MDAnalysis code that builds the backbone (N, CA, C; Angstrom):
import MDAnalysis as mda
import numpy as np

u = mda.Universe.empty(723, n_residues=241, atom_resindex=np.repeat(np.arange(241), 3), trajectory=True)
u.add_TopologyAttr("name", ["N", "CA", "C"] * 241)
u.add_TopologyAttr("resid", np.arange(1, 242))
u.add_TopologyAttr("resname", ["MET", "THR", "ALA", "THR", "THR", "THR", "ASP", "ALA", "THR", "ALA", "ALA", "ALA", "LEU", "ALA", "LEU", "GLY", "ASP", "ASP", "ALA", "LEU", "VAL", "LEU", "SER", "HIS", "ARG", "LEU", "GLY", "GLU", "TRP", "ALA", "GLY", "HIS", "ALA", "PRO", "VAL", "LEU", "GLU", "GLU", "GLU", "VAL", "ALA", "LEU", "ALA", "ASN", "ILE", "ALA", "LEU", "ASP", "LEU", "LEU", "GLY", "GLN", "ALA", "ARG", "VAL", "LEU", "LEU", "SER", "LEU", "ALA", "GLY", "ASP", "GLU", "ASP", "GLU", "LEU", "ALA", "TYR", "LEU", "ARG", "GLU", "GLU", "ARG", "ALA", "PHE", "ARG", "ASN", "LEU", "GLN", "LEU", "VAL", "GLU", "GLN", "PRO", "ASN", "GLY", "ASP", "PHE", "ALA", "HIS", "THR", "ILE", "ALA", "ARG", "GLN", "LEU", "TYR", "PHE", "SER", "VAL", "TYR", "GLN", "ARG", "LEU", "LEU", "TYR", "GLY", "GLY", "LEU", "ALA", "ALA", "GLY", "SER", "GLY", "GLU", "PHE", "ALA", "PRO", "LEU", "ALA", "ALA", "LYS", "ALA", "VAL", "LYS", "GLU", "VAL", "ALA", "TYR", "HIS", "GLN", "ASP", "HIS", "ALA", "GLU", "GLN", "TRP", "THR", "LEU", "ARG", "LEU", "GLY", "ASP", "GLY", "THR", "GLU", "GLU", "SER", "HIS", "ARG", "ARG", "MET", "ALA", "ARG", "ALA", "CYS", "ASP", "ALA", "LEU", "TRP", "LYS", "PHE", "THR", "GLY", "GLU", "MET", "PHE", "GLN", "PRO", "VAL", "PRO", "GLY", "LEU", "GLY", "LEU", "ASP", "TRP", "PRO", "ALA", "LEU", "GLU", "ALA", "SER", "TRP", "LEU", "GLU", "LEU", "VAL", "ALA", "ASP", "VAL", "LEU", "GLU", "ARG", "ALA", "THR", "LEU", "THR", "VAL", "PRO", "SER", "GLY", "PRO", "ARG", "THR", "GLY", "ALA", "TRP", "THR", "ALA", "GLY", "ALA", "GLY", "ARG", "GLN", "GLY", "VAL", "HIS", "THR", "GLU", "PRO", "PHE", "GLY", "ARG", "MET", "LEU", "ALA", "GLU", "MET", "GLN", "HIS", "LEU", "HIS", "ARG", "SER", "HIS", "PRO", "GLY", "ALA", "SER", "TRP"])
u.atoms.positions = np.array([
    [18.208, 68.908, -57.311],
    [19.426, 70.163, -56.659],
    [20.523, 69.679, -57.574],
    [21.158, 70.207, -58.533],
    [22.391, 69.933, -59.592],
    [23.590, 69.723, -58.838],
    [24.031, 68.562, -59.329],
    [24.940, 67.596, -58.744],
    [26.357, 68.913, -59.191],
    [27.558, 68.692, -58.008],
    [28.485, 69.527, -58.174],
    [29.506, 68.490, -59.705],
    [30.262, 69.395, -59.763],
    [31.678, 68.846, -60.901],
    [31.734, 67.206, -60.052],
    [32.660, 67.636, -58.882],
    [32.750, 66.190, -58.484],
    [32.170, 65.378, -57.952],
    [31.331, 65.681, -57.574],
    [29.681, 64.646, -56.966],
    [29.416, 64.152, -58.559],
    [29.176, 64.277, -59.343],
    [29.089, 63.747, -60.848],
    [30.223, 62.991, -61.234],
    [31.524, 63.219, -61.143],
    [32.576, 62.693, -61.567],
    [32.401, 61.378, -60.624],
    [32.132, 61.479, -59.452],
    [32.230, 60.871, -58.507],
    [31.601, 59.476, -58.644],
    [30.182, 60.206, -58.756],
    [28.743, 58.964, -59.275],
    [29.202, 58.240, -60.533],
    [29.619, 59.300, -61.418],
    [30.252, 58.418, -62.474],
    [31.246, 56.584, -62.242],
    [32.226, 57.449, -61.559],
    [33.121, 56.365, -61.163],
    [32.402, 55.296, -60.806],
    [31.465, 55.031, -59.619],
    [30.708, 54.284, -58.984],
    [29.957, 53.627, -59.526],
    [29.095, 53.840, -60.564],
    [28.338, 53.516, -61.168],
    [29.257, 52.614, -62.494],
    [30.124, 53.273, -62.753],
    [30.938, 52.547, -63.834],
    [31.636, 51.618, -63.717],
    [32.106, 51.697, -62.109],
    [33.157, 50.484, -61.708],
    [31.942, 49.409, -61.386],
    [30.695, 49.468, -60.683],
    [29.944, 48.753, -60.850],
    [29.645, 47.997, -62.330],
    [29.435, 48.308, -63.172],
    [29.460, 47.497, -64.641],
    [30.457, 47.033, -64.901],
    [31.490, 47.834, -65.214],
    [32.991, 47.337, -65.365],
    [33.043, 45.855, -64.454],
    [33.444, 46.401, -63.122],
    [33.371, 44.639, -62.600],
    [32.217, 43.585, -62.659],
    [31.184, 43.751, -62.826],
    [30.252, 42.662, -63.159],
    [30.604, 42.192, -64.441],
    [30.802, 43.311, -65.373],
    [30.679, 42.442, -66.713],
    [31.875, 41.632, -66.949],
    [33.023, 42.165, -65.754],
    [34.377, 41.259, -66.083],
    [33.755, 39.588, -65.316],
    [33.227, 39.672, -64.254],
    [32.704, 38.436, -63.948],
    [32.283, 37.708, -64.521],
    [31.069, 38.213, -65.075],
    [30.372, 37.173, -65.954],
    [30.884, 37.145, -67.400],
    [32.210, 37.840, -67.502],
    [32.572, 37.498, -68.954],
    [33.564, 35.852, -68.374],
    [33.735, 35.695, -67.312],
    [34.839, 34.197, -66.394],
    [33.459, 33.127, -67.234],
    [32.682, 33.265, -67.476],
    [31.754, 32.166, -67.665],
    [31.986, 31.627, -69.494],
    [32.705, 32.543, -69.653],
    [33.046, 32.319, -71.467],
    [33.997, 30.685, -71.397],
    [32.992, 29.908, -72.313],
    [33.955, 28.390, -72.259],
    [33.480, 27.479, -71.055],
    [32.497, 27.858, -69.742],
    [32.367, 27.190, -68.526],
    [30.828, 27.318, -68.274],
    [29.937, 27.602, -68.964],
    [28.301, 28.198, -68.536],
    [28.123, 26.497, -68.849],
    [26.502, 26.062, -67.906],
    [26.321, 24.881, -68.210],
    [25.691, 24.236, -69.474],
    [25.656, 25.547, -70.196],
    [24.439, 25.204, -71.618],
    [24.687, 26.130, -72.596],
    [24.968, 26.081, -74.209],
    [25.144, 26.903, -75.025],
    [24.438, 28.091, -74.700],
    [23.387, 27.983, -74.155],
    [22.431, 29.606, -74.634],
    [23.064, 29.731, -73.157],
    [23.152, 29.867, -72.191],
    [23.462, 30.485, -71.316],
    [24.953, 31.095, -71.755],
    [25.660, 30.738, -72.469],
    [26.872, 30.900, -72.649],
    [26.765, 32.364, -73.427],
    [25.817, 32.266, -74.403],
    [25.489, 33.537, -74.909],
    [24.358, 34.636, -74.228],
    [23.590, 33.734, -73.088],
    [22.792, 34.929, -72.836],
    [23.759, 35.705, -71.893],
    [24.531, 35.202, -70.824],
    [25.915, 35.795, -69.825],
    [26.626, 36.737, -70.531],
    [27.013, 35.852, -71.853],
    [27.930, 37.077, -72.682],
    [26.986, 38.595, -73.214],
    [26.026, 38.080, -73.799],
    [25.618, 39.342, -74.149],
    [25.310, 40.381, -72.607],
    [24.909, 39.741, -71.458],
    [24.539, 40.344, -70.732],
    [25.677, 41.546, -69.852],
    [27.094, 40.860, -70.128],
    [28.248, 41.717, -70.129],
    [28.645, 42.302, -71.098],
    [28.616, 42.023, -71.865],
    [28.515, 43.495, -73.167],
    [27.929, 44.472, -72.882],
    [26.517, 44.295, -72.442],
    [25.555, 45.345, -72.123],
    [26.248, 45.892, -70.825],
    [27.029, 45.452, -70.062],
    [27.363, 46.004, -68.473],
    [28.731, 46.389, -69.402],
    [29.447, 46.121, -69.884],
    [30.897, 46.691, -70.729],
    [30.481, 47.983, -71.131],
    [29.039, 47.939, -72.140],
    [28.871, 49.270, -73.012],
    [28.521, 50.468, -71.459],
    [27.823, 50.184, -70.833],
    [27.439, 50.920, -69.532],
    [28.610, 51.776, -68.902],
    [29.816, 50.857, -68.897],
    [30.965, 51.049, -68.147],
    [31.640, 52.061, -68.711],
    [31.692, 52.170, -70.337],
    [32.500, 53.072, -70.891],
    [31.899, 54.557, -71.135],
    [30.594, 54.213, -71.346],
    [30.095, 55.613, -71.123],
    [30.213, 56.331, -69.793],
    [30.135, 55.668, -68.977],
    [29.898, 56.180, -67.780],
    [31.855, 56.399, -67.193],
    [32.661, 55.503, -67.618],
    [33.677, 55.971, -66.981],
    [34.590, 57.193, -68.003],
    [33.938, 57.592, -68.924],
    [34.199, 58.451, -70.319],
    [33.559, 59.535, -69.459],
    [32.399, 59.831, -68.783],
    [32.325, 60.701, -68.004],
    [33.198, 61.280, -66.894],
    [34.127, 60.281, -66.221],
    [34.914, 60.879, -65.560],
    [36.797, 61.149, -65.890],
    [36.860, 60.285, -67.044],
    [38.253, 60.476, -67.560],
    [38.654, 59.784, -68.482],
    [39.386, 59.240, -68.900],
    [40.127, 58.076, -69.988],
    [39.908, 57.145, -69.067],
    [38.922, 56.537, -70.144],
    [37.982, 55.136, -70.012],
    [39.305, 54.188, -69.714],
    [40.498, 54.178, -70.596],
    [41.019, 52.335, -70.557],
    [41.787, 52.839, -69.446],
    [42.380, 53.761, -69.205],
    [43.410, 54.230, -67.816],
    [42.658, 54.490, -66.574],
    [41.199, 54.544, -66.500],
    [40.339, 54.065, -65.433],
    [40.720, 52.866, -65.282],
    [40.337, 51.931, -66.022],
    [39.999, 50.260, -66.494],
    [41.209, 49.885, -65.677],
    [42.443, 50.391, -66.606],
    [43.371, 49.148, -66.660],
    [44.460, 49.928, -65.274],
    [44.420, 50.943, -65.130],
    [45.768, 51.417, -64.318],
    [45.558, 52.111, -63.152],
    [44.244, 51.991, -62.822],
    [44.136, 52.365, -61.578],
    [44.380, 51.141, -60.321],
    [45.088, 51.757, -59.169],
    [44.806, 50.309, -58.528],
    [43.902, 50.475, -57.847],
    [43.877, 48.839, -56.760],
    [42.482, 48.557, -56.292],
    [41.804, 48.977, -55.345],
    [41.829, 50.313, -54.327],
    [41.526, 51.051, -53.445],
    [41.044, 52.183, -54.038],
    [41.262, 52.279, -55.912],
    [40.439, 53.731, -56.627],
    [39.825, 52.941, -57.061],
    [39.102, 51.916, -56.717],
    [37.826, 51.353, -57.191],
    [36.819, 51.672, -56.428],
    [35.770, 52.324, -56.976],
    [34.358, 52.439, -56.178],
    [33.347, 51.574, -56.376],
    [33.417, 50.381, -56.820],
    [32.348, 49.490, -57.088],
    [32.022, 48.556, -55.741],
    [30.771, 48.371, -55.767],
    [29.965, 47.744, -54.770],
    [30.544, 46.195, -54.476],
    [30.911, 45.670, -53.185],
    [31.281, 44.314, -52.833],
    [30.593, 43.317, -53.653],
    [29.445, 43.722, -53.597],
    [28.323, 42.442, -54.111],
    [28.974, 42.338, -55.716],
    [29.086, 43.164, -56.265],
    [29.829, 42.787, -57.966],
    [31.352, 42.103, -58.187],
    [31.825, 42.361, -56.983],
    [33.325, 41.674, -57.413],
    [33.271, 40.459, -56.990],
    [32.393, 39.863, -56.471],
    [31.899, 38.511, -55.207],
    [32.399, 37.447, -56.334],
    [33.031, 36.034, -56.057],
    [33.195, 35.228, -57.142],
    [31.862, 34.430, -57.750],
    [32.367, 34.161, -59.205],
    [30.844, 33.279, -59.444],
    [30.642, 32.433, -58.692],
    [31.453, 31.176, -58.518],
    [31.176, 30.700, -57.580],
    [30.027, 29.528, -58.663],
    [29.318, 28.675, -57.901],
    [28.718, 27.796, -58.774],
    [27.698, 28.595, -60.062],
    [26.868, 28.055, -60.530],
    [26.046, 28.889, -61.156],
    [24.881, 29.640, -60.376],
    [24.714, 29.090, -59.486],
    [23.453, 29.468, -58.261],
    [23.683, 30.650, -57.829],
    [25.140, 31.166, -57.279],
    [25.728, 31.540, -56.903],
    [25.867, 32.926, -58.003],
    [26.137, 32.635, -58.925],
    [25.836, 33.722, -60.037],
    [24.674, 34.472, -60.387],
    [23.781, 33.491, -60.200],
    [22.249, 33.762, -60.125],
    [22.047, 34.842, -59.355],
    [22.206, 34.283, -58.073],
    [21.814, 35.226, -56.864],
    [22.549, 36.592, -56.534],
    [23.175, 36.758, -57.438],
    [24.343, 37.682, -57.768],
    [23.511, 38.879, -58.411],
    [23.207, 37.924, -59.492],
    [22.464, 38.799, -60.735],
    [21.616, 39.155, -60.466],
    [20.637, 38.396, -59.368],
    [19.399, 38.953, -58.950],
    [19.336, 40.523, -58.159],
    [20.342, 40.298, -57.093],
    [20.126, 41.033, -56.644],
    [20.814, 42.585, -56.979],
    [21.705, 42.539, -57.942],
    [22.345, 43.680, -58.396],
    [21.354, 44.373, -59.514],
    [21.023, 43.285, -60.128],
    [19.784, 43.538, -61.588],
    [18.585, 44.584, -61.128],
    [17.841, 43.883, -59.709],
    [16.487, 44.180, -59.485],
    [17.433, 45.794, -58.889],
    [18.211, 46.020, -58.028],
    [18.762, 47.729, -57.846],
    [18.899, 48.025, -59.006],
    [19.642, 47.359, -59.756],
    [20.166, 48.324, -61.022],
    [18.985, 49.225, -61.823],
    [17.772, 48.002, -61.963],
    [16.754, 48.771, -63.008],
    [16.217, 49.467, -62.340],
    [15.945, 49.820, -60.563],
    [15.126, 50.907, -60.086],
    [16.184, 51.886, -59.825],
    [17.391, 51.757, -59.561],
    [18.710, 53.090, -60.118],
    [18.273, 53.478, -61.061],
    [18.507, 53.013, -62.206],
    [18.252, 53.792, -63.664],
    [16.880, 53.951, -64.203],
    [15.895, 53.515, -63.346],
    [14.736, 54.204, -63.460],
    [14.426, 55.427, -63.046],
    [15.206, 55.641, -61.466],
    [14.652, 56.878, -61.143],
    [15.859, 57.951, -61.919],
    [16.696, 57.434, -61.952],
    [18.036, 58.403, -62.966],
    [17.341, 58.956, -64.212],
    [16.340, 57.740, -64.760],
    [15.912, 58.008, -66.188],
    [14.487, 59.290, -66.178],
    [14.227, 59.026, -65.031],
    [12.905, 60.060, -65.116],
    [13.515, 61.216, -64.425],
    [14.474, 61.831, -63.695],
    [14.968, 63.190, -64.055],
    [15.528, 63.696, -65.002],
    [16.099, 64.905, -64.747],
    [16.590, 65.559, -65.616],
    [18.368, 66.176, -65.711],
    [18.891, 64.969, -64.875],
    [20.495, 65.333, -64.619],
    [21.416, 64.713, -65.940],
    [22.214, 64.887, -65.567],
    [23.605, 64.361, -67.076],
    [23.478, 62.506, -67.158],
    [22.586, 62.333, -65.975],
    [22.720, 60.417, -66.297],
    [21.295, 60.150, -66.725],
    [20.252, 60.742, -67.093],
    [19.255, 60.685, -67.552],
    [19.377, 59.662, -68.569],
    [20.457, 60.427, -69.946],
    [19.836, 60.131, -70.986],
    [20.558, 58.673, -71.041],
    [21.716, 58.048, -70.462],
    [22.139, 56.460, -70.419],
    [21.295, 55.848, -69.681],
    [20.836, 56.317, -68.371],
    [19.737, 55.621, -67.729],
    [18.685, 55.211, -68.809],
    [18.233, 56.207, -69.408],
    [17.017, 55.674, -70.269],
    [17.108, 54.614, -71.120],
    [18.218, 54.526, -71.667],
    [18.611, 53.495, -72.492],
    [19.194, 52.284, -72.119],
    [20.083, 52.593, -70.452],
    [20.218, 51.079, -69.688],
    [19.440, 50.390, -69.591],
    [18.156, 51.470, -68.968],
    [17.063, 50.920, -68.146],
    [16.722, 49.590, -69.353],
    [16.507, 49.512, -70.493],
    [15.783, 48.828, -70.909],
    [16.386, 47.432, -71.404],
    [18.064, 47.529, -71.188],
    [18.520, 46.432, -71.189],
    [18.571, 45.748, -69.795],
    [18.797, 46.578, -68.616],
    [18.551, 45.777, -66.991],
    [17.398, 45.229, -67.024],
    [16.009, 45.846, -67.651],
    [15.017, 44.646, -67.382],
    [15.222, 43.188, -67.873],
    [16.076, 43.188, -69.469],
    [16.198, 41.657, -69.790],
    [17.317, 41.196, -68.390],
    [18.183, 41.783, -67.944],
    [19.178, 41.290, -67.028],
    [18.033, 40.661, -66.036],
    [17.339, 41.689, -65.544],
    [16.480, 41.326, -64.453],
    [15.361, 40.339, -64.640],
    [15.087, 39.805, -65.953],
    [13.903, 39.486, -66.024],
    [14.573, 37.580, -66.374],
    [15.889, 37.698, -66.710],
    [16.651, 36.254, -67.122],
    [17.181, 35.627, -65.419],
    [17.824, 37.077, -64.640],
    [17.937, 36.255, -63.300],
    [16.427, 35.733, -62.595],
    [15.664, 36.315, -62.606],
    [14.223, 35.678, -61.923],
    [14.035, 34.433, -62.478],
    [13.575, 34.384, -63.773],
    [13.352, 32.789, -64.269],
    [14.491, 31.776, -63.869],
    [15.593, 32.331, -64.111],
    [16.506, 31.204, -63.424],
    [16.699, 31.359, -62.113],
    [15.980, 31.718, -60.972],
    [15.890, 31.971, -59.827],
    [14.744, 30.870, -59.666],
    [14.101, 31.102, -60.120],
    [12.291, 30.247, -60.080],
    [12.899, 28.954, -60.438],
    [13.448, 28.490, -61.663],
    [13.868, 27.255, -62.166],
    [15.062, 26.757, -60.960],
    [15.822, 26.898, -60.614],
    [16.661, 26.465, -59.141],
    [15.858, 26.460, -57.954],
    [14.981, 27.516, -57.882],
    [14.693, 27.374, -56.520],
    [13.233, 25.997, -55.866],
    [12.998, 26.470, -57.363],
    [11.625, 25.560, -57.654],
    [11.951, 24.535, -57.977],
    [13.566, 24.079, -58.184],
    [13.442, 22.814, -59.126],
    [13.753, 21.274, -58.438],
    [14.890, 20.910, -58.579],
    [15.147, 19.541, -57.913],
    [15.693, 19.749, -56.384],
    [15.607, 18.967, -55.552],
    [16.430, 19.309, -54.246],
    [17.949, 20.097, -54.106],
    [18.527, 19.206, -55.362],
    [19.821, 19.934, -54.973],
    [19.791, 20.995, -55.283],
    [18.864, 21.680, -56.686],
    [19.097, 23.036, -57.504],
    [18.412, 23.945, -56.175],
    [17.421, 23.170, -55.270],
    [17.046, 24.320, -54.303],
    [17.756, 24.682, -52.952],
    [18.822, 23.764, -52.977],
    [19.538, 23.616, -52.251],
    [20.598, 24.673, -52.095],
    [21.122, 25.062, -53.148],
    [22.374, 25.439, -53.694],
    [21.916, 26.940, -53.919],
    [20.547, 26.872, -54.154],
    [20.318, 28.232, -54.580],
    [20.272, 28.875, -53.142],
    [19.480, 28.362, -52.169],
    [19.465, 28.674, -51.042],
    [20.552, 29.406, -50.322],
    [21.228, 29.029, -50.669],
    [22.647, 28.532, -49.815],
    [23.123, 29.963, -50.538],
    [23.489, 30.314, -51.931],
    [23.638, 31.208, -52.476],
    [22.934, 32.467, -51.859],
    [21.896, 32.856, -51.922],
    [21.058, 33.722, -51.175],
    [21.468, 34.237, -50.024],
    [21.817, 33.080, -49.195],
    [22.058, 33.759, -47.938],
    [23.122, 34.157, -48.038],
    [24.128, 33.432, -48.822],
    [25.816, 33.880, -48.595],
    [25.977, 35.442, -49.047],
    [25.285, 35.725, -50.019],
    [25.276, 37.181, -50.235],
    [24.670, 38.474, -49.955],
    [23.082, 37.796, -49.197],
    [22.732, 38.741, -48.584],
    [23.637, 39.606, -47.854],
    [24.191, 39.648, -47.267],
    [25.461, 40.318, -46.605],
    [25.767, 41.840, -47.125],
    [25.709, 41.221, -48.586],
    [26.516, 42.525, -49.349],
    [25.653, 43.411, -49.550],
    [24.092, 43.414, -49.825],
    [23.194, 43.550, -50.097],
    [22.771, 45.224, -49.525],
    [23.098, 45.034, -48.458],
    [22.487, 46.874, -47.900],
    [23.535, 48.159, -48.123],
    [25.007, 47.423, -49.054],
    [26.297, 48.726, -49.562],
    [25.491, 49.572, -50.813],
    [24.506, 48.366, -51.252],
    [23.808, 49.311, -52.498],
    [23.176, 50.192, -51.998],
    [22.285, 50.718, -50.666],
    [21.485, 51.820, -50.820],
    [22.119, 52.975, -49.733],
    [23.538, 53.091, -49.879],
    [24.114, 54.113, -49.239],
    [24.593, 54.882, -50.181],
    [23.800, 56.688, -49.545],
    [23.585, 57.476, -50.863],
    [24.913, 57.709, -51.595],
    [25.049, 57.637, -53.113],
    [25.809, 58.360, -54.223],
    [25.943, 59.919, -53.819],
    [26.669, 60.470, -53.789],
    [26.712, 61.831, -53.948],
    [26.475, 61.987, -55.521],
    [26.187, 62.878, -55.581],
    [25.763, 63.117, -57.223],
    [24.680, 62.772, -58.193],
    [23.982, 61.529, -57.189],
    [22.510, 61.205, -57.649],
    [21.361, 61.629, -56.659],
    [20.482, 62.016, -57.088],
    [19.485, 62.974, -56.410],
    [18.666, 61.801, -56.164],
    [18.676, 60.819, -55.820],
    [17.451, 59.653, -55.425],
    [17.071, 59.398, -54.346],
    [15.986, 58.923, -53.957],
    [15.056, 58.659, -52.961],
    [15.727, 57.370, -52.162],
    [16.771, 57.202, -51.812],
    [17.403, 56.106, -51.222],
    [16.527, 54.995, -50.543],
    [15.969, 55.910, -49.613],
    [15.290, 54.599, -48.574],
    [14.130, 53.973, -49.431],
    [13.602, 55.002, -50.685],
    [12.350, 53.975, -51.168],
    [12.755, 53.357, -52.098],
    [13.978, 53.434, -52.768],
    [14.325, 52.521, -53.836],
    [15.045, 51.086, -52.902],
    [15.678, 51.443, -51.538],
    [15.653, 50.356, -50.707],
    [13.877, 49.148, -50.776],
    [13.159, 50.077, -50.318],
    [11.667, 49.507, -49.928],
    [11.359, 48.360, -51.086],
    [11.528, 49.415, -52.480],
    [11.251, 49.118, -53.660],
    [12.101, 47.634, -53.873],
    [13.179, 47.482, -53.397],
    [14.070, 46.745, -53.558],
    [13.609, 45.492, -52.935],
    [13.685, 45.558, -51.906],
    [13.006, 44.338, -50.717],
    [11.850, 43.519, -50.922],
    [10.536, 44.323, -51.158],
    [9.832, 44.110, -52.027],
    [9.934, 42.998, -53.226],
    [10.721, 43.308, -54.584],
    [10.655, 43.331, -55.561],
    [11.397, 41.707, -55.144],
    [12.442, 41.498, -54.385],
    [13.221, 40.433, -54.458],
    [12.525, 39.246, -53.478],
    [11.949, 39.969, -52.580],
    [11.261, 38.914, -51.193],
    [10.190, 38.206, -52.441],
    [9.400, 39.120, -53.335],
    [8.581, 38.512, -54.246],
    [8.788, 37.298, -55.226],
    [10.353, 37.462, -55.580],
    [10.882, 36.364, -56.468],
    [11.304, 35.593, -55.706],
    [11.876, 35.418, -54.328],
    [12.412, 34.298, -53.408],
    [11.351, 33.514, -53.100],
    [10.165, 34.400, -53.114],
    [8.538, 33.757, -52.220],
    [8.397, 32.726, -53.744],
    [8.228, 33.053, -54.410],
    [7.925, 32.427, -55.661],
    [8.511, 31.292, -55.956],
    [9.993, 31.337, -55.377],
    [10.578, 30.107, -55.863],
    [11.099, 29.428, -54.879],
    [10.072, 29.334, -54.017],
    [9.868, 28.495, -52.682],
    [11.079, 28.739, -51.916],
    [11.693, 29.979, -51.753],
    [12.991, 30.005, -50.888],
    [12.223, 31.265, -50.168],
    [13.374, 30.937, -48.836],
    [13.136, 32.059, -47.923],
    [13.830, 32.957, -47.556],
    [13.661, 34.247, -47.397],
    [14.430, 35.712, -47.813],
    [15.117, 35.813, -46.463],
    [16.438, 35.580, -47.004],
    [17.796, 35.675, -45.888],
    [17.286, 36.745, -44.632],
    [17.547, 36.225, -43.344],
    [17.177, 36.783, -42.167],
    [18.651, 37.426, -41.553],
    [19.476, 37.380, -42.028],
    [21.112, 37.604, -41.796],
    [20.978, 39.476, -42.251],
    [22.031, 40.137, -40.912],
    [21.975, 41.514, -41.179],
    [22.498, 41.741, -42.711],
    [21.949, 42.596, -43.072],
    [22.477, 43.465, -45.019],
    [23.520, 44.246, -44.707],
    [23.903, 45.004, -43.588],
    [25.633, 45.370, -43.579],
    [25.729, 45.106, -42.471],
    [27.309, 45.357, -42.319],
    [27.859, 45.172, -41.018],
    [28.884, 46.200, -40.993],
    [29.970, 46.683, -39.961],
    [30.576, 47.615, -39.610],
    [31.562, 47.596, -40.750],
    [32.270, 46.570, -41.348],
    [33.025, 46.190, -42.279],
    [32.541, 46.313, -44.072],
    [31.161, 46.498, -43.942],
    [30.582, 46.465, -45.297],
    [29.778, 47.426, -45.676],
    [29.334, 48.101, -44.732],
    [28.429, 48.997, -45.490],
    [29.197, 50.212, -46.160],
    [28.947, 50.765, -47.323],
    [29.795, 51.353, -48.041],
    [31.388, 51.150, -48.056],
    [31.748, 49.899, -48.011],
    [33.386, 49.807, -47.885],
    [33.961, 49.669, -49.412],
    [32.789, 49.203, -49.948],
    [33.175, 49.444, -51.779],
    [33.234, 50.369, -52.280],
    [32.282, 51.867, -51.668],
    [32.517, 52.623, -52.535],
    [33.411, 53.422, -51.630],
    [33.871, 53.468, -50.766],
    [35.357, 53.998, -50.133],
    [36.671, 53.173, -50.365],
    [36.699, 52.284, -51.370],
    [38.002, 52.130, -51.942],
    [38.145, 50.458, -51.244],
    [37.304, 50.029, -50.514],
    [37.490, 48.815, -49.569],
    [36.869, 47.571, -49.899],
    [37.845, 47.052, -50.336],
    [37.853, 45.268, -51.067],
    [37.843, 44.647, -50.575],
    [37.022, 42.994, -50.711],
    [37.086, 41.847, -50.653],
    [38.220, 41.541, -51.274],
    [38.730, 40.248, -50.572],
    [39.953, 39.337, -50.972],
    [40.362, 38.952, -52.669],
    [38.737, 38.241, -52.779],
    [38.908, 38.192, -54.408],
    [38.984, 39.185, -55.534],
    [39.004, 40.487, -54.992],
    [39.011, 41.246, -56.038],
    [40.262, 41.428, -56.314],
    [41.080, 41.633, -55.384],
    [42.801, 41.714, -55.713],
    [42.952, 40.988, -57.009],
    [42.424, 39.614, -56.987],
    [42.598, 38.223, -57.845],
    [42.150, 38.835, -59.403],
    [40.636, 39.194, -59.247],
    [40.531, 39.469, -59.894],
    [41.246, 40.657, -60.780],
    [41.337, 41.708, -60.156],
    [41.858, 42.974, -60.868],
    [43.487, 42.874, -61.770],
    [44.011, 41.672, -60.982],
    [45.516, 41.541, -61.304],
    [44.763, 40.758, -63.224],
    [43.998, 39.783, -62.705],
    [43.571, 39.490, -64.340],
    [43.426, 40.422, -65.082],
    [42.592, 41.119, -64.789],
    [42.092, 42.229, -65.402],
    [42.997, 43.013, -66.454],
    [43.653, 43.280, -65.705],
    [45.116, 44.561, -66.178],
    [46.019, 44.121, -66.428],
    [46.236, 42.824, -66.802],
    [47.232, 42.129, -66.940],
    [47.706, 42.498, -68.580],
    [47.118, 42.417, -69.850],
    [47.507, 42.390, -70.594],
    [48.095, 44.109, -70.802],
    [46.894, 44.812, -70.351],
    [47.372, 46.372, -70.674],
    [48.591, 46.675, -69.970],
    [48.902, 46.340, -68.988],
    [49.998, 46.732, -67.840],
    [50.842, 45.862, -68.682],
    [50.981, 45.157, -69.150],
    [52.072, 44.323, -70.038],
    [52.503, 44.861, -70.975],
    [51.810, 45.565, -71.776],
    [52.266, 46.345, -73.300],
    [51.449, 47.586, -72.953],
    [52.208, 48.367, -72.342],
    [51.595, 49.933, -72.059],
    [52.075, 50.048, -73.439],
    [50.945, 51.045, -74.056],
    [50.844, 52.281, -75.284],
    [50.746, 51.144, -76.190],
    [50.342, 49.720, -76.154],
    [50.159, 49.174, -77.483],
    [48.895, 49.884, -77.903],
    [48.592, 49.526, -79.690],
    [47.481, 49.355, -80.201],
    [47.441, 48.065, -81.113],
    [46.027, 48.022, -81.490],
    [45.656, 46.859, -82.021],
    [45.560, 46.708, -83.456],
])
């Protein structure tokens, strides 16, 4: 079934906001990553996501206006990607959950014939690296020292409640969402088990989280992040470099 123009625009905003917000979160590691190699790796992932965001937001309107002039309630990103970086384990858990989802999502879109297929076909190659990076660090931290194991387990548990929202159907994306979710659960469980971690047992959705980000309802840290992200543009409207 062909998506309507309205549905396609809404889908472009949802996916574009996911990429934009997570790109900014990863960019916050600049100058703070635990080792120089990770400084480069996280920056490269952030740039990949920013490139995806630019293409997607341009399908919905002016990319700069959408990124820098919308209010908090107008953003349609998942609550998962807006969560603060926390310690390095927290960032890796967020990356694992989202990159597995995004690779499956783009893989499904690339296999179709819709307007998102060309972007997805290119982006899925980038996201394959993002997923591998997250998996390798999950294994190193989970099956590492007692302290790294504890922190990785804590991070996985803390972010688990945000993962159910990823599989709320997005109008304009003709995907088999239950199958996508089943594949995600299988892949994530495999990584966690190999990392000697236990798959979290808590609920993955709640009355306040299920689809909330897609509806413009965000968690408290998002407002502060957005103010920082938009500060320069709003302080110098119309400026050019």
